[in-house]
Phi, psi and omega in degrees: 000132182287145179287157181299328181300330178298322183282331170300319181295310185289324177297326181293347180275354183268118181299133178093352178250095183263189184304320183292316179294326178295322176297319179295320177299314181298316180294323184285316186259351181092317176217157176284339175296316178293322180296326181297331181266357186292147178286159177306322181297318180289325178296323181292347178283347181272130180303131179097351180259084176277186185300317183292319180294316179298320178298319178295321179296311182300318181295317182289320180299326180290342182262346187246127167260112188308315183294314179295320181297318179300313182297319178293320182295321182295337180297322179256342183230072185289337187239111175202158175242152168234166178302346177279350182267139179296335183278351182303132183306121187297319180299321180293324182293337180282349183277163182290336186223060178294144179302141178294329178223130176238112180274151180211156171219143179123210183250121181276138175242109185306318181296330177293315179296328181280355180083012180276311176294127182290136181238139179228128176274135176234119185223167179170189186293155175280349182234069186281158174278170176299324179298313180295320179296315183299314182288325178298312181295320182296313183288318180299315180295317182297317180293319179299320180295334180268007176094004176284143171269131181266128181247130176204190188246007180056023173285167174301158173086230186302316181303310181300316181295323179296313178300312185297314182297322178297311182295325182297335178257013177082016182277179182247140183218150177244132177246123180259124185260153169259014177233185170293158183291350179260001182252110183277120179218123000290151187297332181286358175266022182302315180297318178298318178304313180296322178294320179296319180298332182283338181210047180175202183223148166252131186231150177196154173266004182254140184288168183305140177088354180294121183280167178293142176207129187299338181287342184272341188288325174300322177293323177301322183297328179292332179286321175302314180294319183293328180278352187250140174282336177211154179235130178252120176261112189273325179195124184203125171286181187297331184248036180276144175297337179299332180290331175295316178301316180296317181295317179295318178301318178297318178296328180280357180082019178268152178287139179241132179238148179224144178276128181272158178202193180293146179296335183266010179265106185305322184294348180246007181298325177295319178296317180298321178296321178298319180295321178297324183278359175116001176295153180274135177290140175288120184289156179293319181277121183294330176301322180293321178297318179300319178295319179296329180274001175095013181242145175268123179305135180235163179296134181297137175227177179279347180274075187285346182273356183286156179289147176289160175277126179272138181295121179214001179280133181289134173299155184296339183265012178289148176292163180301153179295142177291159179280108185235157172297153186309313183292319177297318180296321181299319179286317182300320181294335180281323185293132183265169172284348173261153182299134180232138177291149182305317182296326180290325177296318177301313182300315184283329181283332180072027180242168177293153183302319180296321180293319180293317180299316179295319180295318180297320178298315179296320179294326176296314181296333179275357179077019182262335183224148177233145179265137179248165177303153179080024181053048175247151182226152174208160177291146178288000000 
């Protein structure tokens, strides 16, 4: 019997059936394997499957043998995840339109895929000023030293500087492509590409050999936002692709930060608009930024891959702890006044995921804990 991941792969080959429709198919039929065998009449019962889409599905299904297609596909695309795989990045899976197939090259870090390792997207213009470059390098290096994984798109300008600064201090970085993971774009970033593969990942929803095309890059930006707990826009004019990333990140419930500059600097008009719309300004003091991102600044060490320490110590002026049952108290003591991911709470509480989930729900009902987007929690 073929695995469910095979059917995520073959369904993704049908034009007009994107991530949102695939989610509807899965919800309607239970599995994409069952959907693959469904009659045209049953397919039409799914929202979004009109006559033309169903006709395209029937035509394509007659041409594809799932098992043979998988074997052929693996020859050029040996490494990929689908939502049916446990390794599929959890943060991406929480979004409304996760890629049906996510290809990768490089070194996989399981805690990163589980959403435990903190990830921050850094994006901006392809033609940055010296000011934008300086702040990008400074912030990327500082976050990398604290154990954050830096996510960007390896485009010229801000993206490239973010990746390089991270790697220079021994940090880990993810590059999301709008091409196949084997197609380096821009081509002069070949050396950077090789460095990323040695201590990070290159990711894409496009199969090997897919060439660059400007229509694919906006979709790529949603993956940068989806993989990141927060997105920093370092420098962006009004029509920058970085603003698409920021907008999608906001839609996903992720925090968006923007670097401020002079009002008459065209290259920062996009950042200024983001600030007007409610984005948080990137503070001058990097310690303050680390606190805003949920990490307590720690003394620099050579172990740059370790997780940052999350702020969880109660200030001295906090009221006494409420009288709670032992298990509730155990979870409550772990939850910080800063937002914490669900997986980290499980790790620190030392309890089963179901027990932690139940405890958090009870604490929410008691008004002691609140849930934030992205399965993050903090004390009220």
